[in-house]
PATOR-263801 format. One record per atom (N, C-alpha, C): residue in three letters; atom name; x, y, z. Coordinates in steps of 0.2 Angstrom, whole numbers, plus 2048, in hexadecimal, padded with zeros to 3 digits. Layout:
// residues N
- fise_firo_u_v_w
- ALA_CA_X_Y_Z
...
//
This chain:
// residues 275
- fise_firo_u_v_w
- UNK_N_804_7FA_800
- UNK_CA_800_800_800
- UNK_C_804_806_800
- UNK_N_803_80B_7FB
- UNK_CA_807_811_7FB
- UNK_C_803_816_7FE
- UNK_N_805_81A_803
- UNK_CA_802_81F_806
- UNK_C_805_826_803
- UNK_N_802_82A_7FF
- UNK_CA_804_830_7FC
- UNK_C_809_82F_7F7
- UNK_N_80A_833_7F2
- UNK_CA_80E_832_7ED
- UNK_C_814_837_7EB
- UNK_N_814_83C_7F0
- UNK_CA_81A_841_7EF
- UNK_C_818_845_7E9
- UNK_N_81D_849_7E8
- UNK_CA_81D_84E_7E2
- UNK_C_81C_84B_7DB
- UNK_N_81E_845_7DB
- UNK_CA_81E_842_7D4
- UNK_C_824_844_7D0
- UNK_N_82A_845_7D3
- UNK_CA_830_846_7D0
- UNK_C_832_840_7CC
- UNK_N_837_841_7C7
- UNK_CA_839_83B_7C3
- UNK_C_83B_835_7C6
- UNK_N_83E_835_7CC
- UNK_CA_840_82F_7D0
- UNK_C_83A_82B_7D3
- UNK_N_834_82E_7D3
- UNK_CA_82E_82A_7D5
- UNK_C_82D_824_7D1
- UNK_N_82D_825_7CA
- UNK_CA_82C_81F_7C6
- UNK_C_831_81A_7C7
- UNK_N_838_81C_7C7
- UNK_CA_83D_818_7C8
- UNK_C_83D_814_7CE
- UNK_N_83B_817_7D4
- UNK_CA_83A_814_7DA
- UNK_C_834_80F_7DA
- UNK_N_82F_810_7D7
- UNK_CA_829_80C_7D6
- UNK_C_82A_806_7D2
- UNK_N_82F_807_7CD
- UNK_CA_830_801_7C9
- UNK_C_836_7FD_7CB
- UNK_N_839_7FF_7D1
- UNK_CA_83E_7FA_7D4
- UNK_C_83B_7F4_7D7
- UNK_N_83F_7EF_7D8
- UNK_CA_83C_7E9_7DA
- UNK_C_83A_7EA_7E2
- UNK_N_834_7E8_7E3
- UNK_CA_831_7E9_7EA
- UNK_C_82F_7E2_7EC
- UNK_N_82F_7E1_7F3
- UNK_CA_82D_7DB_7F6
- UNK_C_826_7D9_7F4
- UNK_N_821_7DE_7F4
- UNK_CA_81A_7DD_7F2
- UNK_C_818_7E2_7ED
- UNK_N_813_7E0_7E8
- UNK_CA_811_7E6_7E4
- UNK_C_80D_7EB_7E8
- UNK_N_80C_7F1_7E5
- UNK_CA_808_7F6_7E8
- UNK_C_801_7F4_7E6
- UNK_N_7FC_7F3_7EB
- UNK_CA_7F5_7F1_7E9
- UNK_C_7F0_7F7_7EA
- UNK_N_7F2_7FC_7EE
- UNK_CA_7EE_802_7EE
- UNK_C_7F2_808_7F0
- UNK_N_7EF_80E_7EE
- UNK_CA_7F3_814_7EF
- UNK_C_7EE_819_7F3
- UNK_N_7F0_81B_7F9
- UNK_CA_7EC_81F_7FD
- UNK_C_7EE_826_7FD
- UNK_N_7EA_82B_7FD
- UNK_CA_7EC_832_7FD
- UNK_C_7E9_835_803
- UNK_N_7ED_838_808
- UNK_CA_7EB_83B_80E
- UNK_C_7E8_842_80C
- UNK_N_7EB_846_808
- UNK_CA_7E9_84C_806
- UNK_C_7EC_84F_800
- UNK_N_7EA_854_7FD
- UNK_CA_7EB_856_7F6
- UNK_C_7F1_85B_7F6
- UNK_N_7F5_85C_7FB
- UNK_CA_7FB_861_7FA
- UNK_C_800_85E_7F5
- UNK_N_804_862_7F2
- UNK_CA_808_85F_7ED
- UNK_C_80D_85A_7EE
- UNK_N_810_85A_7F4
- UNK_CA_814_855_7F6
- UNK_C_811_84E_7F8
- UNK_N_80A_84E_7F8
- UNK_CA_807_848_7F9
- UNK_C_803_845_7F3
- UNK_N_801_849_7EE
- UNK_CA_7FD_847_7E9
- UNK_C_7FF_848_7E2
- UNK_N_804_84C_7E1
- UNK_CA_806_84D_7DA
- UNK_C_808_847_7D6
- UNK_N_80B_842_7DA
- UNK_CA_80E_83C_7D6
- UNK_C_808_837_7D5
- UNK_N_802_839_7D7
- UNK_CA_7FD_834_7D7
- UNK_C_7FC_830_7D0
- UNK_N_7FC_834_7CB
- UNK_CA_7FB_831_7C4
- UNK_C_801_82C_7C2
- UNK_N_807_82E_7C4
- UNK_CA_80D_82A_7C3
- UNK_C_80C_824_7C6
- UNK_N_80B_824_7CD
- UNK_CA_80A_81E_7D1
- UNK_C_805_819_7CF
- UNK_N_7FF_81C_7CD
- UNK_CA_7FA_818_7CA
- UNK_C_7FC_815_7C4
- UNK_N_7FF_818_7BF
- UNK_CA_801_816_7B9
- UNK_C_806_810_7B9
- UNK_N_80B_811_7BE
- UNK_CA_811_80C_7BE
- UNK_C_80E_806_7C2
- UNK_N_80A_807_7C7
- UNK_CA_808_801_7CB
- UNK_C_802_7FE_7C9
- UNK_N_7FE_802_7C6
- UNK_CA_7F7_7FF_7C4
- UNK_C_7F2_7FF_7CA
- UNK_N_7F5_801_7D0
- UNK_CA_7F0_801_7D6
- UNK_C_7EB_806_7D6
- UNK_N_7E5_805_7D9
- UNK_CA_7E0_80A_7D9
- UNK_C_7E2_80F_7DE
- UNK_N_7E0_816_7DD
- UNK_CA_7E1_81B_7E2
- UNK_C_7DB_81D_7E6
- UNK_N_7DC_81E_7EC
- UNK_CA_7D7_820_7F1
- UNK_C_7D8_827_7F4
- UNK_N_7D3_82B_7F4
- UNK_CA_7D4_832_7F6
- UNK_C_7CD_834_7F9
- UNK_N_7CD_839_7FE
- UNK_CA_7C7_83B_801
- UNK_C_7C3_83F_7FC
- UNK_N_7BC_83F_7FD
- UNK_CA_7B8_842_7F8
- UNK_C_7B9_84A_7F8
- UNK_N_7B9_84D_7FE
- UNK_CA_7BA_854_7FE
- UNK_C_7C1_856_7FC
- UNK_N_7C6_852_7FE
- UNK_CA_7CD_853_7FC
- UNK_C_7CE_853_7F4
- UNK_N_7CA_84E_7F1
- UNK_CA_7CB_84E_7EA
- UNK_C_7C8_853_7E6
- UNK_N_7C2_856_7E9
- UNK_CA_7BF_85C_7E6
- UNK_C_7C3_862_7E7
- UNK_N_7C7_863_7EC
- UNK_CA_7CB_868_7ED
- UNK_C_7D2_867_7E8
- UNK_N_7D4_861_7E8
- UNK_CA_7D9_85F_7E3
- UNK_C_7D8_862_7DC
- UNK_N_7D2_860_7DA
- UNK_CA_7D0_862_7D3
- UNK_C_7CF_86A_7D3
- UNK_N_7CC_86D_7D8
- UNK_CA_7CB_874_7D8
- UNK_C_7D2_878_7D8
- UNK_N_7D7_875_7DB
- UNK_CA_7DE_879_7DB
- UNK_C_7E2_876_7D5
- UNK_N_7E4_870_7D5
- UNK_CA_7E9_86D_7D1
- UNK_C_7E6_86C_7CA
- UNK_N_7DF_86B_7C9
- UNK_CA_7DC_86A_7C3
- UNK_C_7DA_871_7C0
- UNK_N_7DB_877_7C3
- UNK_CA_7D9_87D_7C1
- UNK_C_7DF_881_7BE
- UNK_N_7DE_883_7B8
- UNK_CA_7E4_887_7B5
- UNK_C_7E4_88E_7B8
- UNK_N_7DF_891_7BB
- UNK_CA_7DF_898_7BD
- UNK_C_7E1_898_7C5
- UNK_N_7E3_892_7C8
- UNK_CA_7E4_892_7CF
- UNK_C_7EA_897_7D1
- UNK_N_7EF_897_7CD
- UNK_CA_7F5_89B_7CF
- UNK_C_7F3_8A3_7CF
- UNK_N_7EE_8A5_7CB
- UNK_CA_7EC_8AB_7CB
- UNK_C_7E7_8AD_7D0
- UNK_N_7E3_8A8_7D2
- UNK_CA_7DE_8A9_7D7
- UNK_C_7E1_8A9_7DE
- UNK_N_7E6_8A5_7DF
- UNK_CA_7EA_8A5_7E6
- UNK_C_7EE_8AB_7E7
- UNK_N_7F1_8AD_7E1
- UNK_CA_7F5_8B4_7E2
- UNK_C_7F0_8B9_7E3
- UNK_N_7EA_8BA_7E0
- UNK_CA_7E6_8BF_7E1
- UNK_C_7E3_8BF_7E8
- UNK_N_7E2_8B9_7EB
- UNK_CA_7DF_8B8_7F1
- UNK_C_7E4_8BB_7F7
- UNK_N_7EB_8B9_7F6
- UNK_CA_7F0_8BB_7FA
- UNK_C_7F0_8C3_7FA
- UNK_N_7F0_8C6_7F4
- UNK_CA_7F0_8CD_7F4
- UNK_C_7EA_8D0_7F7
- UNK_N_7E4_8CD_7F7
- UNK_CA_7DF_8CF_7FB
- UNK_C_7E0_8CF_803
- UNK_N_7E5_8CB_805
- UNK_CA_7E6_8CB_80C
- UNK_C_7EC_8CF_80E
- UNK_N_7EE_8D4_809
- UNK_CA_7F3_8D9_80B
- UNK_C_7FA_8D6_808
- UNK_N_7FB_8D1_805
- UNK_CA_802_8CE_803
- UNK_C_804_8D3_7FD
- UNK_N_80A_8D6_7FE
- UNK_CA_80D_8DA_7F9
- UNK_C_80D_8D7_7F2
- UNK_N_80B_8DB_7EC
- UNK_CA_80B_8D7_7E6
- UNK_C_811_8D4_7E4
- UNK_N_817_8D6_7E6
- UNK_CA_81D_8D2_7E4
- UNK_C_81E_8CB_7E7
- UNK_N_81B_8CB_7ED
- UNK_CA_81B_8C4_7F0
- UNK_C_815_8C0_7ED
- UNK_N_810_8C2_7EC
- UNK_CA_80A_8BF_7E9
- UNK_C_80C_8BD_7E2
- UNK_N_80F_8C1_7DE
- UNK_CA_811_8C0_7D7
- UNK_C_816_8BA_7D7
- UNK_N_81A_8BA_7DC
- UNK_CA_81F_8B4_7DB
- UNK_C_81C_8AE_7DD
- UNK_N_817_8AE_7E1
- UNK_CA_813_8A8_7E2
- UNK_C_80F_8A6_7DC
- UNK_N_80D_8AA_7D8
- UNK_CA_80A_8A9_7D2
- UNK_C_80F_8A6_7CD
- UNK_N_815_8A9_7CD
- UNK_CA_81A_8A6_7C8
- UNK_C_81B_89F_7CA
- UNK_N_81C_89D_7D1
- UNK_CA_81E_897_7D3
- UNK_C_818_892_7D1
- UNK_N_812_894_7D2
- UNK_CA_80C_890_7D0
- UNK_C_80C_88E_7C8
- UNK_N_80E_893_7C4
- UNK_CA_80E_891_7BD
- UNK_C_813_88D_7BB
- UNK_N_819_88E_7BF
- UNK_CA_81F_889_7BD
- UNK_C_81E_882_7BF
- UNK_N_81A_881_7C5
- UNK_CA_819_87A_7C7
- UNK_C_814_876_7C3
- UNK_N_810_87A_7BF
- UNK_CA_80A_876_7BC
- UNK_C_80C_870_7B8
- UNK_N_812_870_7B5
- UNK_CA_814_869_7B1
- UNK_C_815_863_7B6
- UNK_N_816_865_7BC
- UNK_CA_817_85F_7C1
- UNK_C_811_85C_7C4
- UNK_N_80B_85F_7C3
- UNK_CA_805_85D_7C6
- UNK_C_802_857_7C2
- UNK_N_802_851_7C5
- UNK_CA_800_84B_7C2
- UNK_C_7FC_847_7C7
- UNK_N_7F7_84A_7CA
- UNK_CA_7F3_846_7CF
- UNK_C_7EE_841_7CC
- UNK_N_7ED_83C_7CF
- UNK_CA_7E9_837_7CC
- UNK_C_7E1_839_7CB
- UNK_N_7DF_839_7C5
- UNK_CA_7D8_83B_7C4
- UNK_C_7D3_835_7C6
- UNK_N_7CD_838_7C8
- UNK_CA_7C8_833_7CA
- UNK_C_7CA_82E_7CE
- UNK_N_7CC_82F_7D4
- UNK_CA_7CE_829_7D9
- UNK_C_7C8_827_7DC
- UNK_N_7C8_821_7DF
- UNK_CA_7C3_81F_7E3
- UNK_C_7C2_823_7EA
- UNK_N_7BC_825_7EB
- UNK_CA_7BB_82A_7F0
- UNK_C_7BA_827_7F7
- UNK_N_7BD_82A_7FC
- UNK_CA_7BC_828_803
- UNK_C_7B9_82D_807
- UNK_N_7B6_82B_80D
- UNK_CA_7B3_82F_812
- UNK_C_7B3_82C_819
- UNK_N_7B2_82F_81E
- UNK_CA_7B2_82D_825
- UNK_C_7AE_827_825
- UNK_N_7B0_821_828
- UNK_CA_7AD_81B_829
- UNK_C_7AE_816_824
- UNK_N_7B1_818_81E
- UNK_CA_7B3_813_819
- UNK_C_7B9_80F_81B
- UNK_N_7BA_809_818
- UNK_CA_7C0_805_819
- UNK_C_7C4_804_813
- UNK_N_7CA_804_813
- UNK_CA_7CE_802_80D
- UNK_C_7D4_7FE_80F
- UNK_N_7D4_7F8_80C
- UNK_CA_7DA_7F3_80E
- UNK_C_7DB_7F2_815
- UNK_N_7D5_7F2_819
- UNK_CA_7D5_7F0_820
- UNK_C_7D6_7F6_824
- UNK_N_7D7_7FC_821
- UNK_CA_7D8_802_825
- UNK_C_7D2_807_825
- UNK_N_7D0_809_82B
- UNK_CA_7CB_80E_82C
- UNK_C_7CC_815_82A
- UNK_N_7C8_818_826
- UNK_CA_7C9_81E_824
- UNK_C_7C7_823_829
- UNK_N_7CB_828_82B
- UNK_CA_7C9_82D_830
- UNK_C_7CA_834_82D
- UNK_N_7C5_838_82E
- UNK_CA_7C6_83F_82B
- UNK_C_7C9_843_830
- UNK_N_7CF_847_82F
- UNK_CA_7D3_84B_833
- UNK_C_7D4_851_830
- UNK_N_7CF_856_82F
- UNK_CA_7D0_85C_82B
- UNK_C_7D4_861_830
- UNK_N_7D8_865_82C
- UNK_CA_7DC_86A_830
- UNK_C_7E1_86D_82B
- UNK_N_7E6_868_82B
- UNK_CA_7EC_86A_826
- UNK_C_7E9_86A_81F
- UNK_N_7E5_866_81D
- UNK_CA_7E1_867_817
- UNK_C_7DA_865_819
- UNK_N_7D5_869_815
- UNK_CA_7CE_868_817
- UNK_C_7CB_861_817
- UNK_N_7CE_85D_812
- UNK_CA_7CB_856_811
- UNK_C_7D1_851_813
- UNK_N_7D5_853_818
- UNK_CA_7DB_84E_81A
- UNK_C_7D8_848_81D
- UNK_N_7DA_842_81B
- UNK_CA_7D9_83C_81D
- UNK_C_7DE_838_821
- UNK_N_7DD_834_826
- UNK_CA_7E1_830_829
- UNK_C_7DF_829_829
- UNK_N_7E3_824_82A
- UNK_CA_7E1_81D_829
- UNK_C_7E3_819_82F
- UNK_N_7DF_816_832
- UNK_CA_7E0_813_839
- UNK_C_7DF_80B_839
- UNK_N_7E4_808_83B
- UNK_CA_7E3_800_83C
- UNK_C_7E7_7FE_842
- UNK_N_7E4_7FA_846
- UNK_CA_7E8_7F7_84C
- UNK_C_7EC_7FC_850
- UNK_N_7EA_802_851
- UNK_CA_7ED_807_855
- UNK_C_7F2_80B_851
- UNK_N_7F3_809_84A
- UNK_CA_7F8_80D_846
- UNK_C_7F4_812_842
- UNK_N_7F6_818_842
- UNK_CA_7F3_81E_83F
- UNK_C_7F8_820_839
- UNK_N_7F6_81F_833
- UNK_CA_7F9_822_82D
- UNK_C_7F7_82A_82D
- UNK_N_7FB_82E_82F
- UNK_CA_7F9_835_831
- UNK_C_7FA_83A_82C
- UNK_N_7FD_839_826
- UNK_CA_7FE_83E_822
- UNK_C_802_844_825
- UNK_N_7FF_84A_824
- UNK_CA_802_850_827
- UNK_C_7FD_852_82D
- UNK_N_7F9_84E_82F
- UNK_CA_7F5_850_835
- UNK_C_7F9_850_83C
- UNK_N_7FE_84C_83C
- UNK_CA_803_84C_842
- UNK_C_80A_84C_83F
- UNK_N_80E_850_841
- UNK_CA_815_850_83F
- UNK_C_81A_850_845
- UNK_N_81F_84D_845
- UNK_CA_824_84D_84A
- UNK_C_828_854_849
- UNK_N_82A_857_84F
- UNK_CA_82E_85D_84E
- UNK_C_82C_863_84C
- UNK_N_827_863_847
- UNK_CA_824_86A_845
- UNK_C_81C_869_845
- UNK_N_819_86E_845
- UNK_CA_812_86E_845
- UNK_C_80F_86F_83E
- UNK_N_80B_86A_83C
- UNK_CA_808_86B_835
- UNK_C_805_872_834
- UNK_N_806_874_82E
- UNK_CA_803_87B_82C
- UNK_C_7FC_87A_82B
- UNK_N_7F8_87F_82E
- UNK_CA_7F1_880_82E
- UNK_C_7F0_887_82B
- UNK_N_7EE_887_825
- UNK_CA_7ED_88E_822
- UNK_C_7E6_88F_81F
- UNK_N_7E4_895_81E
- UNK_CA_7DE_897_81B
- UNK_C_7DF_898_814
- UNK_N_7DB_896_80F
- UNK_CA_7DC_896_808
- UNK_C_7D5_898_805
- UNK_N_7D5_89A_7FE
- UNK_CA_7CF_89B_7FB
- UNK_C_7CB_894_7FB
- UNK_N_7C5_895_7FC
- UNK_CA_7C0_88F_7FC
- UNK_C_7C1_88A_800
- UNK_N_7C5_88B_806
- UNK_CA_7C6_886_80B
- UNK_C_7C1_887_810
- UNK_N_7C1_883_815
- UNK_CA_7BD_883_81B
- UNK_C_7BE_88A_81E
- UNK_N_7B8_88D_821
- UNK_CA_7B9_894_823
- UNK_C_7BD_894_82A
- UNK_N_7BE_88F_82D
- UNK_CA_7C2_88E_834
- UNK_C_7C6_888_834
- UNK_N_7CB_888_830
- UNK_CA_7CF_882_82F
- UNK_C_7D3_880_836
- UNK_N_7D5_885_83A
- UNK_CA_7D8_884_840
- UNK_C_7D3_881_845
- UNK_N_7CD_883_845
- UNK_CA_7C8_880_849
- UNK_C_7C7_879_847
- UNK_N_7C7_877_841
- UNK_CA_7C6_870_83E
- UNK_C_7CC_86C_841
- UNK_N_7D2_86F_840
- UNK_CA_7D8_86B_842
- UNK_C_7D8_86A_84A
- UNK_N_7D6_86F_84E
- UNK_CA_7D6_86D_855
- UNK_C_7D1_868_857
- UNK_N_7CC_868_853
- UNK_CA_7C7_862_854
- UNK_C_7CA_85C_852
- UNK_N_7CE_85C_84C
- UNK_CA_7D1_855_84A
- UNK_C_7D6_853_84F
- UNK_N_7DA_858_853
- UNK_CA_7DE_856_858
- UNK_C_7DB_853_85E
- UNK_N_7D5_856_85F
- UNK_CA_7D0_853_864
- UNK_C_7CE_84C_862
- UNK_N_7CD_84B_85C
- UNK_CA_7CB_844_85A
- UNK_C_7D1_83F_85B
- UNK_N_7D7_842_85A
- UNK_CA_7DD_83D_85B
- UNK_C_7DD_83B_862
- UNK_N_7DC_83F_867
- UNK_CA_7DB_83D_86E
- UNK_C_7D7_837_86F
- UNK_N_7D1_838_86B
- UNK_CA_7CC_833_86C
- UNK_C_7CE_82C_868
- UNK_N_7D1_82D_863
- UNK_CA_7D3_827_85F
- UNK_C_7D9_823_863
- UNK_N_7DD_827_866
- UNK_CA_7E3_825_86A
- UNK_C_7E7_81F_866
- UNK_N_7E9_821_860
- UNK_CA_7EE_81C_85D
- UNK_C_7F4_81B_861
- UNK_N_7F7_815_860
- UNK_CA_7FD_814_864
- UNK_C_803_816_860
- UNK_N_803_817_85A
- UNK_CA_808_81A_856
- UNK_C_805_81D_850
- UNK_N_809_823_84D
- UNK_CA_807_826_847
- UNK_C_80C_826_842
- UNK_N_80B_825_83C
- UNK_CA_810_825_837
- UNK_C_80E_82B_833
- UNK_N_813_831_834
- UNK_CA_811_837_830
- UNK_C_814_837_829
- UNK_N_812_83C_826
- UNK_CA_814_83D_81F
- UNK_C_81B_840_81E
- UNK_N_81E_842_823
- UNK_CA_824_845_824
- UNK_C_827_843_82A
- UNK_N_82E_840_82A
- UNK_CA_831_83F_831
- UNK_C_830_838_833
- UNK_N_832_837_839
- UNK_CA_832_831_83C
- UNK_C_82B_82F_840
- UNK_N_82A_829_841
- UNK_CA_824_827_844
- UNK_C_823_82B_84B
- UNK_N_81D_82C_84D
- UNK_CA_81B_82F_853
- UNK_C_819_82A_858
- UNK_N_81D_829_85D
- UNK_CA_81B_824_862
- UNK_C_815_825_867
- UNK_N_814_82C_868
- UNK_CA_80E_82D_86C
- UNK_C_80A_833_869
- UNK_N_806_831_864
- UNK_CA_802_836_860
- UNK_C_7FE_83A_864
- UNK_N_7FB_838_86A
- UNK_CA_7F6_83C_86E
- UNK_C_7FA_841_871
- UNK_N_800_840_874
- UNK_CA_805_845_877
- UNK_C_807_84A_872
- UNK_N_808_848_86C
- UNK_CA_80A_84C_866
- UNK_C_804_851_865
- UNK_N_7FE_84E_864
- UNK_CA_7F8_852_863
- UNK_C_7F7_857_868
- UNK_N_7F8_856_86F
- UNK_CA_7F8_85B_874
- UNK_C_7FD_860_873
- UNK_N_803_85E_871
- UNK_CA_808_864_870
- UNK_C_806_869_86B
- UNK_N_803_866_866
- UNK_CA_801_86A_860
- UNK_C_7FB_86F_862
- UNK_N_7F6_86C_866
- UNK_CA_7F1_870_869
- UNK_C_7F4_876_86D
- UNK_N_7F8_874_871
- UNK_CA_7FC_87A_875
- UNK_C_7FF_87F_871
- UNK_N_802_87D_86C
- UNK_CA_806_881_867
- UNK_C_801_886_864
- UNK_N_7FB_884_862
- UNK_CA_7F6_888_85F
- UNK_C_7F2_88C_864
- UNK_N_7F2_88A_86A
- UNK_CA_7EF_88F_86F
- UNK_C_7F4_895_870
- UNK_N_7FA_893_870
- UNK_CA_7FF_899_871
- UNK_C_7FF_89D_86B
- UNK_N_7FE_89A_865
- UNK_CA_7FE_89E_85F
- UNK_C_7F8_8A3_85E
- UNK_N_7F2_8A0_861
- UNK_CA_7EC_8A4_861
- UNK_C_7ED_8AA_866
- UNK_N_7F0_8A9_86B
- UNK_CA_7F1_8AE_870
- UNK_C_7F6_8B4_86D
- UNK_N_7FB_8B2_869
- UNK_CA_7FF_8B7_866
- UNK_C_7FC_8BA_861
- UNK_N_7F7_8B7_85D
- UNK_CA_7F3_8BA_858
- UNK_C_7EF_8BF_85A
- UNK_N_7EB_8BD_860
- UNK_CA_7E7_8C2_863
- UNK_C_7EB_8C8_865
- UNK_N_7F1_8C7_868
- UNK_CA_7F5_8CD_86B
- UNK_C_7F7_8D1_865
- UNK_N_7F7_8CF_85F
- UNK_CA_7FA_8D3_859
- UNK_C_7F4_8D7_856
- UNK_N_7EE_8D6_859
- UNK_CA_7E8_8DA_856
- UNK_C_7E7_8E0_85B
- UNK_N_7E4_8E5_858
- UNK_CA_7E1_8EB_85C
- UNK_C_7DB_8EE_859
- UNK_N_7DA_8F4_85A
- UNK_CA_7D4_8F8_857
- UNK_C_7D5_8F9_850
- UNK_N_7DB_8FA_84E
- UNK_CA_7DD_8FC_847
- UNK_C_7DD_8F6_842
- UNK_N_7D9_8F6_83D
- UNK_CA_7D9_8F0_838
- UNK_C_7E0_8EE_836
- UNK_N_7E2_8E8_836
- UNK_CA_7E8_8E5_833
- UNK_C_7E7_8DF_82E
- UNK_N_7EA_8DF_829
- UNK_CA_7EA_8D9_824
- UNK_C_7ED_8D3_827
- UNK_N_7EB_8CE_824
- UNK_CA_7EE_8C7_826
- UNK_C_7F6_8C8_825
- UNK_N_7F8_8CB_820
- UNK_CA_7FF_8CB_81E
- UNK_C_802_8CF_824
- UNK_N_800_8D5_826
- UNK_CA_803_8D9_82B
- UNK_C_803_8D5_832
- UNK_N_7FE_8D1_833
- UNK_CA_7FE_8CD_83A
- UNK_C_803_8C8_839
- UNK_N_804_8C5_833
- UNK_CA_809_8C0_832
- UNK_C_810_8C3_833
- UNK_N_811_8C9_832
- UNK_CA_818_8CC_833
- UNK_C_819_8CC_83B
- UNK_N_814_8CD_83F
- UNK_CA_815_8CD_846
- UNK_C_816_8C6_849
- UNK_N_813_8C1_846
- UNK_CA_813_8BA_848
- UNK_C_819_8B7_846
- UNK_N_81B_8B8_840
- UNK_CA_821_8B5_83C
- UNK_C_826_8BB_83A
- UNK_N_829_8BE_83F
- UNK_CA_82D_8C4_83D
- UNK_C_834_8C3_839
- UNK_N_836_8BD_839
- UNK_CA_83C_8BC_835
- UNK_C_83B_8BD_82E
- UNK_N_841_8BE_82A
- UNK_CA_840_8BF_823
- UNK_C_83F_8B8_820
- UNK_N_839_8B8_81C
- UNK_CA_837_8B2_818
- UNK_C_837_8B3_811
- UNK_N_838_8AE_80D
- UNK_CA_837_8AE_806
- UNK_C_830_8AE_804
- UNK_N_82E_8AF_7FE
- UNK_CA_827_8B0_7FC
- UNK_C_823_8A9_7FE
- UNK_N_826_8A3_7FD
- UNK_CA_822_89D_7FE
- UNK_C_821_89D_806
- UNK_N_826_89E_80A
- UNK_CA_826_89E_811
- UNK_C_821_8A3_814
- UNK_N_821_8A9_811
- UNK_CA_81D_8AE_813
- UNK_C_815_8AC_811
- UNK_N_814_8A9_80B
- UNK_CA_80E_8A7_80A
- UNK_C_80B_8A2_80F
- UNK_N_80F_89D_811
- UNK_CA_80C_899_816
- UNK_C_80B_89D_81D
- UNK_N_810_8A1_81E
- UNK_CA_80F_8A5_824
- UNK_C_808_8A9_824
- UNK_N_807_8AC_81F
- UNK_CA_800_8B0_81E
- UNK_C_7FA_8AB_81F
- UNK_N_7FA_8A5_81B
- UNK_CA_7F5_8A1_81C
- UNK_C_7F4_89E_823
- UNK_N_7F9_89D_826
- UNK_CA_7F9_89A_82D
- UNK_C_7F6_8A0_832
- UNK_N_7F9_8A6_831
- UNK_CA_7F6_8AC_835
- UNK_C_7EF_8AC_833
- UNK_N_7EC_8AC_82D
- UNK_CA_7E5_8AD_82C
- UNK_C_7E1_8A7_82F
- UNK_N_7E4_8A1_830
- UNK_CA_7E0_89C_833
- UNK_C_7DF_89D_83A
- UNK_N_7E4_8A0_83D
- UNK_CA_7E3_8A2_844
- UNK_C_7DF_8A8_845
- UNK_N_7DF_8AD_841
- UNK_CA_7DA_8B3_841
- UNK_C_7D3_8B0_840
- UNK_N_7D2_8AC_83C
- UNK_CA_7CB_8A9_83B
- UNK_C_7C9_8A5_841
- UNK_N_7CD_8A2_844
- UNK_CA_7CB_89E_84A
- UNK_C_7C9_8A4_84F
- UNK_N_7CD_8A9_850
- UNK_CA_7CB_8AE_855
- UNK_C_7C4_8B2_853
- UNK_N_7C3_8B3_84C
- UNK_CA_7BD_8B5_84A
- UNK_C_7B7_8B1_84C
- UNK_N_7B8_8AA_84B
- UNK_CA_7B3_8A5_84D
- UNK_C_7B1_8A5_854
- UNK_N_7B6_8A6_858
- UNK_CA_7B5_8A6_85F
- UNK_C_7B3_8AD_862
- UNK_N_7B3_8B2_85E
- UNK_CA_7B1_8B8_860
- UNK_C_7B6_8BD_863
- UNK_N_7BD_8BB_862
- UNK_CA_7C2_8BE_865
- UNK_C_7C5_8C3_860
- UNK_N_7C3_8C3_85A
- UNK_CA_7C5_8C8_854
- UNK_C_7BF_8C9_850
- UNK_N_7C0_8CF_84C
- UNK_CA_7BB_8D0_846
- UNK_C_7BF_8D1_840
- UNK_N_7BB_8CE_83B
- UNK_CA_7BE_8CF_834
- UNK_C_7BA_8D4_830
- UNK_N_7BD_8D9_82D
- UNK_CA_7BA_8DE_829
- UNK_C_7BB_8DD_822
- UNK_N_7B6_8DD_81E
- UNK_CA_7B6_8DC_817
- UNK_C_7B8_8D5_814
- UNK_N_7B4_8D3_80F
- UNK_CA_7B5_8CD_80C
- UNK_C_7B9_8CD_805
- UNK_N_7BA_8D3_803
- UNK_CA_7BD_8D5_7FD
- UNK_C_7C3_8D9_7FF
- UNK_N_7C9_8D8_7FC
- UNK_CA_7CF_8DB_7FE
- UNK_C_7CF_8E3_7FF
- UNK_N_7D3_8E6_803
- UNK_CA_7D6_8E2_808
- UNK_C_7D2_8DF_80E
- UNK_N_7D3_8D9_810
- UNK_CA_7CF_8D6_815
- UNK_C_7D4_8D8_81C
- UNK_N_7D0_8DA_821
- UNK_CA_7D4_8DC_827
- UNK_C_7D1_8D9_82D
- UNK_N_7D5_8DA_833
- UNK_CA_7D2_8D7_839
- UNK_C_7D4_8DC_83E
- UNK_N_7CF_8DC_844
- UNK_CA_7D0_8E0_84A
- UNK_C_7CF_8DC_850
- UNK_N_7D1_8DE_855
- UNK_CA_7CF_8DB_85C
- UNK_C_7C7_8DC_85C
- UNK_N_7C4_8D7_85F
- UNK_CA_7BD_8D7_860
- UNK_C_7BB_8DD_865
//
């Protein structure tokens, strides 16, 4: 069973054609981010194995990677949140340059909470991605990017995403407490021997980030980009700043949802104030 397919760089086909102890019988996708789904078509073609992906996740996969205007839309969206044109335009250029690499598997078999595939229970764990799935069997959680060792998974707000992605992620972490897996196999890094403890650490991290976000707000309206400079003050390249802004916006929207902040305007510039 192959879980996620990477970026689909040329070495993927070579790796999959190498002699394996057993053939790949199924391909599971945890979520549609490039480093997890772009190699889907290659993996399916080389192995002949069916591809399984969440229903919502595949819808967003098509909306983003199957849309020619996505780079323009995401750049315009960032500009609406105060991102300077030179940074937004570089993100646009990167999106256009990456287009030839996108080879996600079309029309996979769709999954949802409660389904089983290859003996694994499908668990919906939204947050890092709206339609993020985990797979649970005998206390082992195939976690994708829901839990990561050493770093906290990015939780950002993007066009057409859930209105409160951080709230969804915190609920998914609570679900991890309830599932209580004995080990988690993440999409990056080494196995996590105590997934519940790691989930608690991430909840504490976001509680602290929410406090800092609230402290960065006052009576004067501030864009998400301006607040991101307070939360992530170090010099960042365009890609890193994009993630910083998206992460800041997810925290701002959590504060709006809980009544601790106000959002002004739905068309740029979108700004936030303390409640």
